[in-house]
DOPAPA-961549 format. One record per atom (N, C-alpha, C): atom name; x, y, z; residue in one letter. Coordinates in pm, 1 decimal, decimal comma. Layout:
# residues N
  atom        px        py        pz  rest
    CA         X         Y         Z     A
...
***
This chain:
# residues 215
  atom        px        py        pz  rest
     N      83,9    -119,9       0,0     X
    CA       0,0       0,0       0,0     X
     C      87,2     124,5       0,0     X
     N      57,5     216,5     -88,8     X
    CA     132,1     341,4     -96,6     X
     C      62,1     445,4      -8,2     X
     N     139,3     505,6      83,5     X
    CA      86,3     608,2     173,1     X
     C     132,3     743,9     122,5     X
     N      37,2     822,7      73,2     X
    CA      67,5     954,1      17,5     X
     C      31,3    1062,8     117,4     X
     N     129,1    1142,5     156,1     X
    CA     103,0    1258,3     240,5     X
     C      54,5    1374,1     155,3     X
     N     -48,6    1441,8     201,6     X
    CA    -104,3    1556,8     130,8     X
     C     -96,2    1677,7     222,0     X
     N     -32,4    1784,0     174,2     X
    CA     -20,4    1902,6     257,8     X
     C     -12,9    2027,9     170,5     X
     N      -9,4    2141,0     236,3     X
    CA      -4,3    2270,3     168,2     X
     C     -35,1    2378,4     269,3     X
     N      22,1    2493,4     250,3     X
    CA      -1,7    2604,1     343,1     X
     C    -147,0    2650,3     334,7     X
     N    -188,0    2729,6     430,8     X
    CA    -325,4    2779,2     436,6     X
     C    -363,6    2848,1     304,9     X
     N    -482,1    2816,9     255,1     X
    CA    -532,8    2882,1     135,5     X
     C    -479,0    2829,5       3,8     X
     N    -399,9    2722,8       7,4     X
    CA    -338,4    2672,8    -115,5     X
     C    -429,2    2579,1    -195,5     X
     N    -533,5    2525,9    -130,5     X
    CA    -624,6    2436,4    -201,9     X
     C    -611,3    2291,0    -161,9     X
     N    -549,2    2264,7     -47,1     X
    CA    -529,0    2126,9      -1,9     X
     C    -661,5    2054,2      21,6     X
     N    -756,7    2120,3      86,4     X
    CA    -884,7    2055,0     116,3     X
     C    -960,1    2020,0     -11,2     X
     N    -951,4    2107,1    -111,0     X
    CA   -1014,9    2077,9    -240,1     X
     C    -950,1    1955,4    -303,4     X
     N    -818,1    1947,5    -294,7     X
    CA    -746,3    1832,0    -348,7     X
     C    -786,5    1703,9    -275,2     X
     N    -800,0    1712,8    -142,8     X
    CA    -840,0    1595,6     -63,7     X
     C    -975,6    1543,6    -109,4     X
     N   -1068,5    1634,4    -136,9     X
    CA   -1201,1    1593,1    -183,4     X
     C   -1195,5    1528,5    -320,2     X
     N   -1099,3    1568,2    -402,3     X
    CA   -1082,4    1505,8    -533,1     X
     C   -1034,6    1361,9    -519,0     X
     N    -946,2    1336,5    -422,8     X
    CA    -905,5    1198,2    -395,9     X
     C   -1025,8    1115,8    -351,3     X
     N   -1110,1    1175,4    -267,4     X
    CA   -1229,8    1103,1    -221,3     X
     C   -1321,5    1070,6    -339,1     X
     N   -1336,0    1165,9    -432,5     X
    CA   -1419,5    1141,6    -551,0     X
     C   -1368,1    1022,4    -630,3     X
     N   -1238,2     998,9    -621,3     X
    CA   -1176,2     887,2    -691,8     X
     C   -1171,1     760,9    -604,8     X
     N   -1247,4     763,3    -494,8     X
    CA   -1261,4     648,3    -403,6     X
     C   -1131,9     611,2    -332,0     X
     N   -1047,6     711,1    -309,1     X
    CA    -925,1     688,8    -232,5     X
     C    -951,1     726,8     -87,4     X
     N    -923,2     638,6       8,5     X
    CA    -942,8     671,9     149,6     X
     C    -852,1     787,6     192,1     X
     N    -908,8     884,2     261,9     X
    CA    -833,7    1002,0     306,7     X
     C    -848,4    1016,5     458,1     X
     N    -736,5    1022,9     525,7     X
    CA    -736,9    1052,5     670,1     X
     C    -721,2    1202,8     686,0     X
     N    -819,6    1268,8     745,3     X
    CA    -822,2    1413,7     762,7     X
     C    -780,2    1447,3     905,3     X
     N    -659,5    1501,1     921,4     X
    CA    -607,1    1531,0    1054,9     X
     C    -690,9    1637,1    1125,5     X
     N    -735,9    1738,2    1051,7     X
    CA    -818,8    1843,2    1112,4     X
     C    -951,2    1787,7    1163,0     X
     N   -1014,1    1703,5    1082,6     X
    CA   -1140,9    1642,9    1123,5     X
     C   -1121,4    1554,7    1246,4     X
     N   -1006,7    1489,3    1253,4     X
    CA    -975,5    1406,1    1369,3     X
     C    -965,2    1491,2    1495,2     X
     N    -900,5    1607,9    1483,1     X
    CA    -889,6    1699,2    1597,5     X
     C   -1028,1    1742,7    1643,7     X
     N   -1114,6    1777,0    1550,0     X
    CA   -1251,1    1819,1    1584,5     X
     C   -1325,3    1707,7    1659,0     X
     N   -1302,4    1584,0    1617,5     X
    CA   -1365,0    1470,3    1684,7     X
     C   -1309,2    1453,7    1825,9     X
     N   -1179,1    1471,2    1840,7     X
    CA   -1113,7    1452,7    1970,2     X
     C   -1157,4    1556,0    2073,4     X
     N   -1192,1    1676,4    2027,5     X
    CA   -1230,5    1782,4    2121,8     X
     C   -1381,4    1802,0    2129,0     X
     N   -1455,7    1720,6    2053,9     X
    CA   -1601,2    1729,4    2055,7     X
     C   -1661,2    1654,4    2173,5     X
     N   -1791,2    1636,4    2172,1     X
    CA   -1862,6    1568,6    2279,5     X
     C   -1806,4    1428,4    2300,9     X
     N   -1765,5    1399,1    2424,4     X
    CA   -1706,1    1270,4    2460,8     X
     C   -1575,9    1242,0    2387,5     X
     N   -1511,4    1346,9    2336,0     X
    CA   -1384,5    1329,6    2266,0     X
     C   -1273,3    1285,2    2358,5     X
     N   -1178,6    1210,9    2304,0     X
    CA   -1070,8    1154,0    2384,1     X
     C    -977,0    1258,9    2443,5     X
     N    -978,6    1380,7    2387,4     X
    CA    -887,1    1484,2    2436,0     X
     C    -952,1    1581,0    2534,7     X
     N   -1082,1    1569,6    2554,5     X
    CA   -1154,9    1670,2    2633,0     X
     C   -1105,4    1678,0    2777,6     X
     N   -1089,9    1563,9    2843,3     X
    CA   -1049,2    1565,1    2984,8     X
     C    -910,2    1626,3    3002,8     X
     N    -819,4    1590,4    2914,1     X
    CA    -682,4    1643,5    2924,3     X
     C    -680,0    1793,6    2898,9     X
     N    -760,7    1839,1    2803,3     X
    CA    -767,2    1982,8    2774,7     X
     C    -832,0    2056,1    2892,1     X
     N    -935,2    1996,1    2951,1     X
    CA   -1002,5    2057,4    3066,2     X
     C    -906,2    2074,7    3182,9     X
     N    -813,5    1980,4    3198,4     X
    CA    -716,6    1988,5    3307,7     X
     C    -617,9    2102,6    3287,2     X
     N    -576,4    2123,9    3162,2     X
    CA    -477,3    2228,4    3133,3     X
     C    -539,8    2362,7    3099,0     X
     N    -661,5    2358,5    3041,5     X
    CA    -729,8    2481,4    2998,9     X
     C    -875,6    2477,5    3046,9     X
     N    -898,1    2484,0    3177,2     X
    CA   -1034,2    2463,4    3232,2     X
     C   -1139,1    2561,1    3182,0     X
     N   -1099,3    2679,4    3140,9     X
    CA   -1196,7    2780,0    3098,9     X
     C   -1255,6    2752,9    2960,2     X
     N   -1194,1    2662,8    2885,3     X
    CA   -1237,3    2644,7    2745,9     X
     C   -1333,7    2527,4    2728,1     X
     N   -1359,7    2450,9    2834,3     X
    CA   -1449,7    2336,4    2824,2     X
     C   -1585,4    2372,8    2883,5     X
     N   -1688,5    2362,1    2801,9     X
    CA   -1824,6    2396,6    2843,4     X
     C   -1915,6    2276,5    2818,9     X
     N   -1978,3    2226,2    2925,7     X
    CA   -2068,8    2110,9    2916,6     X
     C   -2003,3    1990,6    2849,0     X
     N   -1876,6    1968,7    2881,4     X
    CA   -1805,7    1852,6    2829,4     X
     C   -1757,1    1865,3    2687,2     X
     N   -1768,1    1983,6    2631,1     X
    CA   -1722,6    2008,3    2493,5     X
     C   -1624,0    2124,9    2493,4     X
     N   -1517,5    2111,2    2414,6     X
    CA   -1420,1    2218,7    2402,6     X
     C   -1476,8    2328,7    2313,6     X
     N   -1481,4    2450,5    2366,9     X
    CA   -1521,5    2566,5    2288,0     X
     C   -1400,2    2608,1    2205,1     X
     N   -1407,2    2581,9    2074,9     X
    CA   -1290,8    2603,2    1988,7     X
     C   -1248,4    2749,3    1983,8     X
     N   -1343,6    2841,0    1990,2     X
    CA   -1308,5    2982,7    1987,4     X
     C   -1232,9    3021,8    2114,5     X
     N   -1283,7    2976,0    2227,9     X
    CA   -1215,9    3007,0    2354,4     X
     C   -1076,6    2944,6    2358,4     X
     N   -1067,1    2822,1    2307,1     X
    CA    -936,8    2755,8    2304,2     X
     C    -840,4    2832,0    2213,9     X
     N    -890,3    2873,0    2097,2     X
    CA    -806,2    2949,5    2006,0     X
     C    -759,6    3080,2    2066,3     X
     N    -851,0    3148,7    2134,7     X
    CA    -815,3    3275,9    2198,3     X
     C    -708,8    3255,6    2306,2     X
     N    -715,7    3140,3    2375,4     X
    CA    -621,7    3115,3    2485,3     X
     C    -481,2    3084,2    2435,1     X
     N    -471,6    3009,1    2325,8     X
    CA    -338,3    2968,0    2279,1     X
     C    -281,6    3060,7    2171,7     X
     N    -368,3    3145,0    2111,2     X
    CA    -322,4    3233,4    2003,8     X
     C    -214,6    3328,9    2055,8     X
     N     -97,6    3323,8    1993,6     X
    CA      11,2    3413,0    2032,0     X
     C      85,9    3371,1    2157,2     X
     N      53,2    3254,6    2213,3     X
    CA     119,7    3206,9    2334,4     X
     C     187,2    3073,8    2303,0     X
     N     316,5    3078,6    2277,5     X
    CA     389,9    2959,5    2233,2     X
     C     387,2    2848,0    2336,6     X
     N     395,0    2885,0    2464,9     X
    CA     396,9    2783,9    2569,9     X
     C     264,5    2707,0    2575,4     X
     N     153,8    2780,4    2569,7     X
    CA      23,0    2715,4    2575,5     X
     C      -3,5    2633,4    2448,6     X
     N      44,4    2683,2    2335,5     X
    CA      27,2    2607,9    2211,3     X
     C     102,8    2475,6    2219,4     X
     N     223,0    2479,0    2276,1     X
    CA     301,1    2356,8    2293,4     X
     C     229,4    2259,1    2385,3     X
     N     167,4    2311,7    2492,8     X
    CA      88,3    2228,3    2583,7     X
     C     -24,7    2157,4    2509,3     X
     N     -94,5    2235,2    2427,6     X
    CA    -207,8    2179,9    2352,7     X
     C    -161,2    2074,0    2253,7     X
     N     -52,8    2102,5    2184,6     X
    CA      -0,4    2007,4    2086,3     X
     C      43,0    1877,2    2153,1     X
     N      97,2    1888,0    2274,9     X
    CA     140,7    1768,4    2348,2     X
     C      21,8    1677,7    2381,1     X
     N     -95,7    1736,5    2393,1     X
    CA    -217,8    1658,6    2416,8     X
     C    -269,9    1598,6    2287,0     X
     N    -279,8    1681,9    2184,1     X
    CA    -348,1    1641,9    2061,4     X
     C    -265,0    1554,1    1967,5     X
     N    -138,9    1588,5    1948,1     X
    CA     -60,1    1519,7    1845,5     X
     C     -50,2    1368,4    1865,8     X
     N     -24,2    1319,8    1988,2     X
    CA     -18,9    1173,1    2004,2     X
     C    -152,4    1105,5    1972,9     X
     N    -263,1    1170,6    2008,9     X
    CA    -395,1    1113,3    1982,0     X
     C    -425,0    1111,5    1832,7     X
     N    -386,7    1218,0    1764,0     X
    CA    -407,6    1222,7    1618,3     X
     C    -323,2    1115,9    1549,6     X
     N    -199,1    1098,9    1594,2     X
    CA    -112,6     995,9    1535,0     X
     C    -170,4     856,0    1556,9     X
     N    -227,4     833,1    1675,8     X
    CA    -287,6     702,5    1702,6     X
     C    -401,9     675,4    1605,6     X
     N    -487,6     775,0    1583,7     X
    CA    -597,8     760,7    1488,1     X
     C    -544,6     736,8    1346,6     X
     N    -435,5     805,2    1313,4     X
    CA    -376,2     790,1    1180,9     X
     C    -326,6     647,6    1159,7     X
     N    -258,5     592,0    1258,8     X
    CA    -207,4     455,9    1246,4     X
     C    -321,5     354,4    1240,4     X
     N    -429,6     380,2    1311,3     X
    CA    -546,6     292,1    1302,7     X
     C    -604,8     295,2    1161,9     X
     N    -607,6     415,0    1102,3     X
    CA    -654,5     431,5     964,5     X
     C    -565,8     352,3     868,3     X
     N    -434,9     367,1     881,7     X
    CA    -341,1     296,9     793,4     X
     C    -357,4     145,7     808,0     X
     N    -365,3      98,7     932,2     X
    CA    -378,7     -45,4     956,1     X
     C    -507,9    -100,6     895,6     X
     N    -617,9     -23,8     910,5     X
    CA    -746,9     -70,2     858,6     X
     C    -740,7     -93,4     707,7     X
     N    -683,8       2,3     635,1     X
    CA    -682,3     -11,2     489,6     X
     C    -571,6    -103,2     440,0     X
     N    -467,2    -121,2     520,6     X
    CA    -365,6    -220,4     485,3     X
     C    -425,8    -360,3     491,3     X
     N    -510,0    -384,0     593,6     X
    CA    -577,1    -514,4     605,4     X
     C    -672,1    -538,1     488,9     X
     N    -726,3    -428,6     434,0     X
    CA    -815,9    -440,6     318,6     X
     C    -739,2    -451,5     186,4     X
     N    -605,6    -445,5     197,4     X
    CA    -518,3    -455,9      80,1     X
     C    -542,4    -344,0     -21,5     X
     N    -568,2    -225,1      30,0     X
    CA    -583,9    -110,5     -59,1     X
     C    -447,6     -72,2    -116,8     X
     N    -448,2     -21,7    -239,9     X
    CA    -322,8      14,0    -307,0     X
     C    -272,0     152,2    -267,6     X
     N    -367,1     240,3    -228,0     X
    CA    -329,4     379,0    -201,2     X
     C    -419,4     438,4     -94,8     X
     N    -358,8     511,0      -0,4     X
    CA    -433,9     593,1      95,0     X
     C    -365,4     728,8     103,6     X
     N    -441,2     827,9     150,0     X
    CA    -390,5     964,6     159,8     X
     C    -399,9    1012,2     304,1     X
     N    -292,4    1073,6     352,0     X
    CA    -291,2    1137,0     484,0     X
     C    -295,3    1287,9     462,5     X
     N    -410,6    1347,4     490,3     X
    CA    -430,2    1491,9     474,5     X
     C    -388,1    1558,5     605,5     X
     N    -267,0    1615,0     606,7     X
    CA    -210,5    1672,9     729,3     X
     C    -159,2    1813,6     699,1     X
     N    -226,4    1916,9     749,6     X
    CA    -183,6    2054,5     721,4     X
     C     -38,7    2082,8     760,7     X
     N       2,5    2036,5     878,5     X
    CA     138,7    2060,5     926,3     X
     C     222,6    1933,8     911,5     X
     N     222,1    1877,8     793,2     X
    CA     290,0    1750,1     768,3     X
     C     439,4    1757,9     797,2     X
     N     507,5    1854,3     736,5     X
    CA     651,9    1866,5     756,6     X
     C     683,8    1920,2     896,0     X
     N     600,2    2012,1     943,8     X
    CA     624,6    2075,0    1073,4     X
     C     619,6    1974,1    1188,3     X
     N     534,9    1871,6    1173,5     X
    CA     521,3    1768,6    1277,5     X
     C     595,9    1640,4    1240,5     X
     N     674,3    1645,5    1134,2     X
    CA     752,1    1531,2    1085,4     X
     C     662,6    1414,3    1045,6     X
     N     541,4    1446,9    1004,7     X
    CA     449,6    1343,2     960,9     X
     C     491,0    1276,6     831,2     X
     N     580,3    1341,4     757,3     X
    CA     626,0    1283,6     630,4     X
     C     701,7    1152,7     650,6     X
     N     750,6    1128,0     774,5     X
    CA     823,6    1002,8     797,7     X
     C     732,1     880,9     791,4     X
     N     601,6     903,0     794,8     X
    CA     506,6     793,0     784,7     X
     C     459,8     771,5     640,5     X
     N     510,3     853,5     548,7     X
    CA     460,4     853,0     410,5     X
     C     563,0     795,2     314,7     X
     N     511,7     738,6     205,6     X
    CA     598,2     690,1      98,4     X
     C     625,6     798,8      -5,1     X
     N     544,8     901,5      -5,1     X
    CA     562,4    1015,5     -94,2     X
     C     475,0    1128,9     -44,9     X
     N     508,0    1251,3     -85,3     X
    CA     433,0    1368,5     -39,2     X
     C     392,0    1454,1    -157,8     X
     N     262,3    1490,1    -158,2     X
    CA     208,6    1584,1    -257,0     X
     C     182,5    1717,2    -186,8     X
     N     244,1    1823,3    -237,1     X
    CA     222,4    1958,1    -184,3     X
     C     135,1    2035,4    -282,9     X
     N      28,8    2096,0    -231,9     X
    CA     -58,5    2180,6    -313,2     X
     C     -13,5    2325,0    -295,7     X
     N       1,9    2396,2    -407,0     X
    CA      59,7    2530,1    -401,8     X
     C      -9,5    2622,6    -501,4     X
     N      -0,3    2751,1    -475,7     X
    CA     -48,0    2852,9    -569,6     X
     C      29,8    2981,5    -542,1     X
     N      22,6    3081,3    -629,6     X
    CA      93,5    3207,1    -606,6     X
     C      48,8    3275,5    -478,2     X
     N     138,5    3349,5    -415,3     X
    CA     111,7    3412,6    -286,5     X
     C      -6,5    3507,9    -290,9     X
     N     -20,7    3582,7    -400,1     X
    CA    -130,6    3680,1    -407,1     X
     C    -265,3    3610,2    -403,7     X
     N    -274,2    3493,3    -467,5     X
    CA    -399,5    3418,1    -469,6     X
     C    -425,6    3353,7    -333,3     X
     N    -321,3    3302,3    -272,6     X
    CA    -332,7    3246,8    -138,0     X
     C    -388,7    3351,4     -41,2     X
     N    -330,9    3470,9     -43,8     X
    CA    -373,8    3578,2      45,7     X
     C    -520,0    3615,1      19,5     X
     N    -555,3    3624,9    -106,8     X
    CA    -692,9    3659,4    -145,2     X
     C    -791,7    3555,5     -93,4     X
     N    -757,9    3429,3    -107,8     X
    CA    -845,6    3320,8     -61,8     X
     C    -863,3    3324,2      89,5     X
     N    -752,5    3341,8     161,2     X
    CA    -757,6    3333,7     307,4     X
     C    -831,2    3453,0     367,1     X
     N    -804,3    3571,7     318,1     X
    CA    -867,2    3690,9     374,9     X
     C   -1016,7    3698,8     342,5     X
     N   -1061,4    3617,6     248,7     X
    CA   -1205,1    3612,2     217,3     X
     C   -1281,5    3526,2     317,8     X
     N   -1208,7    3454,3     403,0     X
    CA   -1273,8    3367,3     500,5     X
     C   -1333,2    3449,3     614,8     X
     N   -1446,2    3402,0     663,5     X
    CA   -1514,3    3470,8     773,2     X
     C   -1425,9    3473,5     898,1     X
     N   -1411,0    3591,3     957,1     X
    CA   -1335,9    3605,8    1080,5     X
     C   -1185,8    3616,8    1063,7     X
     N   -1137,8    3608,9     939,9     X
    CA    -994,1    3616,8     916,6     X
     C    -949,1    3762,4     910,2     X
     N    -833,9    3790,4     969,3     X
    CA    -774,4    3923,5     965,0     X
     C    -631,8    3910,9     912,7     X
     N    -577,2    4023,9     872,8     X
    CA    -439,3    4023,8     824,5     X
     C    -343,7    3975,2     933,7     X
     N    -368,1    4017,8    1057,1     X
    CA    -280,9    3978,6    1168,6     X
     C    -287,4    3828,1    1191,0     X
     N    -408,1    3774,1    1190,8     X
    CA    -424,1    3630,0    1212,1     X
     C    -361,2    3552,2    1097,4     X
     N    -379,9    3600,7     977,9     X
    CA    -322,4    3534,8     860,1     X
     C    -171,0    3528,1     871,1     X
     N    -109,2    3639,1     905,2     X
    CA      36,5    3643,8     917,7     X
     C      85,6    3553,4    1030,2     X
     N       9,9    3548,3    1138,5     X
    CA      47,2    3462,9    1250,8     X
     C      44,4    3315,6    1210,5     X
     N     -56,4    3277,6    1132,4     X
    CA     -66,5    3139,2    1085,6     X
     C      50,5    3106,0     993,9     X
     N      83,0    3196,2     903,6     X
    CA     194,4    3172,7     811,0     X
     C     326,2    3153,5     885,4     X
     N     345,1    3226,6     992,6     X
    CA     469,5    3216,7    1068,8     X
     C     488,2    3079,1    1131,4     X
     N     378,2    3009,2    1156,3     X
    CA     385,1    2876,4    1217,8     X
     C     402,8    2766,5    1112,8     X
     N     392,0    2803,0     984,9     X
    CA     398,2    2703,5     879,2     X
     C     530,7    2712,1     803,0     X
     N     578,2    2596,7     759,9     X
    CA     695,9    2593,9     674,2     X
     C     665,0    2670,8     546,6     X
     N     755,5    2761,4     503,8     X
    CA     729,3    2838,9     381,8     X
     C     697,6    2749,4     261,6     X
     N     612,0    2800,5     175,2     X
    CA     568,2    2723,5      58,7     X
     C     685,6    2676,0     -25,8     X
     N     784,8    2761,3     -45,8     X
    CA     900,2    2722,7    -128,5     X
     C     973,4    2602,8     -68,7     X
     N     984,8    2599,9      63,3     X
    CA    1050,5    2487,2     130,2     X
     C     968,2    2359,9     114,9     X
     N     836,9    2373,3     127,8     X
    CA     750,1    2257,1     111,8     X
     C     762,8    2199,0     -29,0     X
     N     764,7    2286,7    -127,1     X
    CA     776,7    2239,3    -265,3     X
     C     909,9    2169,4    -288,0     X
     N    1014,0    2220,1    -224,0     X
    CA    1147,1    2158,7    -238,3     X
     C    1152,0    2020,2    -173,4     X
     N    1075,9    2001,7     -67,4     X
    CA    1073,3    1873,8       4,0     X
     C     977,9    1772,8     -58,4     X
     N     887,3    1821,5    -142,4     X
    CA     780,9    1736,2    -196,0     X
     C     830,5    1640,0    -302,0     X
     N     758,8    1529,5    -316,4     X
    CA     779,3    1438,9    -429,0     X
     C     695,4    1482,6    -548,4     X
     N     579,8    1543,9    -518,3     X
    CA     489,6    1593,6    -621,9     X
     C     435,8    1728,7    -578,6     X
     N     419,0    1819,5    -674,3     X
    CA     361,4    1951,2    -647,5     X
     C     243,8    1972,1    -741,7     X
     N     129,3    2008,8    -685,0     X
    CA      10,3    2038,3    -764,7     X
     C     -16,7    2187,9    -760,4     X
     N     -17,1    2251,6    -875,7     X
    CA     -48,7    2394,4    -884,8     X
     C    -200,6    2410,8    -888,5     X
     N    -256,2    2471,5    -783,8     X
    CA    -402,4    2479,2    -772,6     X
     C    -461,7    2602,5    -840,1     X
     N    -378,9    2681,5    -907,4     X
    CA    -427,4    2803,3    -972,4     X
     C    -452,7    2783,1   -1121,8     X
     N    -459,1    2657,8   -1165,3     X
    CA    -479,1    2630,2   -1307,2     X
     C    -616,7    2569,2   -1335,3     X
     N    -709,1    2589,0   -1241,4     X
    CA    -845,5    2541,6   -1261,0     X
     C    -870,8    2408,1   -1194,0     X
     N    -992,8    2391,5   -1143,0     X
    CA   -1026,4    2268,4   -1070,5     X
     C   -1025,2    2146,7   -1162,3     X
     N   -1067,9    2165,0   -1286,4     X
    CA   -1068,0    2050,7   -1378,6     X
     C    -925,5    2001,5   -1401,4     X
     N    -833,0    2094,1   -1419,8     X
    CA    -693,2    2056,3   -1439,6     X
     C    -639,7    1982,6   -1316,9     X
     N    -673,2    2035,4   -1197,3     X
    CA    -627,9    1971,3   -1073,6     X
     C    -682,7    1829,4   -1062,8     X
     N    -810,5    1814,1   -1095,3     X
    CA    -872,8    1682,2   -1085,7     X
     C    -806,4    1583,2   -1181,2     X
     N    -781,0    1625,6   -1303,1     X
    CA    -718,1    1536,6   -1401,0     X
     C    -577,2    1498,4   -1358,3     X
     N    -503,7    1593,2   -1300,5     X
    CA    -368,3    1564,7   -1252,6     X
     C    -372,1    1465,6   -1136,8     X
     N    -467,0    1484,9   -1045,6     X
    CA    -478,9    1394,0    -931,7     X
     C    -521,2    1255,7    -979,4     X
     N    -611,2    1251,0   -1074,7     X
    CA    -653,6    1123,0   -1131,2     X
     C    -535,1    1049,7   -1193,3     X
     N    -450,6    1123,6   -1262,2     X
    CA    -330,9    1065,3   -1322,3     X
     C    -238,3    1010,5   -1213,7     X
     N    -219,7    1087,8   -1109,2     X
    CA    -131,5    1046,2   -1000,0     X
     C    -186,4     921,9    -930,8     X
     N    -317,5     920,1    -909,3     X
    CA    -380,7     803,2    -847,2     X
     C    -354,8     678,0    -931,5     X
     N    -366,5     691,8   -1061,7     X
    CA    -343,0     578,0   -1149,1     X
     C    -202,0     523,1   -1136,9     X
     N    -106,6     613,4   -1128,6     X
    CA      33,2     571,8   -1118,0     X
     C      62,1     508,4    -982,2     X
     N      18,2     575,7    -875,1     X
    CA      50,9     527,0    -740,9     X
     C     -26,6     400,5    -704,3     X
     N    -140,0     377,6    -769,6     X
    CA    -219,1     257,9    -742,4     X
     C    -173,3     137,8    -824,2     X
     N     -82,0     161,5    -916,7     X
    CA     -42,1      55,3   -1009,5     X
     C      46,1     -50,0    -944,7     X
     N     111,7     -12,3    -834,6     X
    CA     202,9    -106,8    -769,4     X
     C     337,9    -115,3    -835,5     X
     N     363,2     -29,9    -935,2     X
    CA     489,8     -35,3   -1008,5     X
     C     595,2      60,2    -952,6     X
     N     558,0     136,6    -848,7     X
    CA     650,6     234,7    -794,0     X
     C     709,6     183,2    -664,7     X
     N     840,1     184,8    -655,6     X
    CA     907,4     151,3    -530,4     X
     C     898,5     269,0    -436,0     X
     N     893,6     244,2    -308,1     X
    CA     882,2     350,5    -209,5     X
     C    1001,9     445,3    -221,2     X
     N     972,4     575,2    -232,3     X
    CA    1074,2     679,6    -240,3     X
     C    1168,4     661,2    -358,7     X
     N    1129,1     584,4    -458,3     X
    CA    1215,2     563,5    -574,8     X
     C    1128,9     570,9    -699,9     X
     N    1100,8     690,5    -746,4     X
    CA    1009,1     710,0    -857,8     X
     C    1084,1     697,7    -990,4     X
     N    1033,1     611,2   -1076,5     X
    CA    1102,7     581,2   -1201,5     X
     C    1105,9     699,2   -1296,5     X
     N    1216,7     719,3   -1367,8     X
    CA    1229,8     832,1   -1461,7     X
     C    1124,2     833,5   -1571,1     X
     N    1073,4     714,3   -1611,8     X
    CA     977,1     711,2   -1722,6     X
     C     842,7     770,8   -1683,3     X
     N     822,2     794,4   -1553,2     X
    CA     697,1     855,9   -1509,3     X
     C     711,1    1008,0   -1512,2     X
     N     755,1    1058,3   -1625,8     X
    CA     792,1    1199,4   -1635,7     X
     C     674,5    1294,3   -1614,4     X
     N     554,7    1249,7   -1643,1     X
    CA     439,6    1339,0   -1631,3     X
     C     408,9    1374,2   -1487,2     X
     N     444,9    1285,1   -1397,6     X
    CA     410,4    1309,6   -1257,2     X
     C     529,7    1311,5   -1162,4     X
     N     644,9    1277,0   -1210,6     X
    CA     756,0    1255,7   -1117,3     X
     C     870,6    1356,2   -1133,0     X
     N     842,2    1472,0   -1185,4     X
    CA     943,1    1576,8   -1193,3     X
     C     905,7    1692,0   -1100,2     X
     N     855,5    1654,0    -982,3     X
    CA     823,8    1748,8    -874,9     X
     C     708,7    1840,7    -906,4     X
     N     637,1    1812,5   -1014,3     X
    CA     516,6    1892,0   -1043,2     X
     C     420,1    1807,3   -1122,5     X
     N     292,1    1811,1   -1086,1     X
    CA     193,7    1736,2   -1165,0     X
     C      89,9    1833,8   -1217,8     X
***
């Protein structure tokens, strides 16, 4: 089974790409959705968060806005929160991988926003980075409800720069060339990675359409 890591900085189009993999019937593990589950009603992280951040838990559920306000701009508290969440998210990820390995699936996708930042790439056989020009990224992000320039800049500071991500990637998808183009490129990549002809971390030169760091 080929494990493909999917990542990209905020506003680059990673979530859209993840949905395209789902349309192609590829199992996708969504790290963000896992976090939401962990901090929701009866979530596995609620008690630990309540112990460290008692003001953010209301009726057994983590108030995400209150939690965000508490850790925003506070590196120590953010580290505390990550120490709670990251091991639980990794456990869910490994359960996902094991489930589909038992089903003998050829390809699965790990959708992890902070893939390189959390060293999640060590669990992957290859990494696809979704990217677009900075002006378009900024336009997309600032159009989101509740987003401000200050918050946007703060988020970027916590993320590995796009250029570095592209340099580390095995595949790069340019999301500014239209959704149809992105879908066709992802479909092509799925076909190659599902074929079983690719050795882990050793992409053959004849796969020139997808293996020259850009698809």
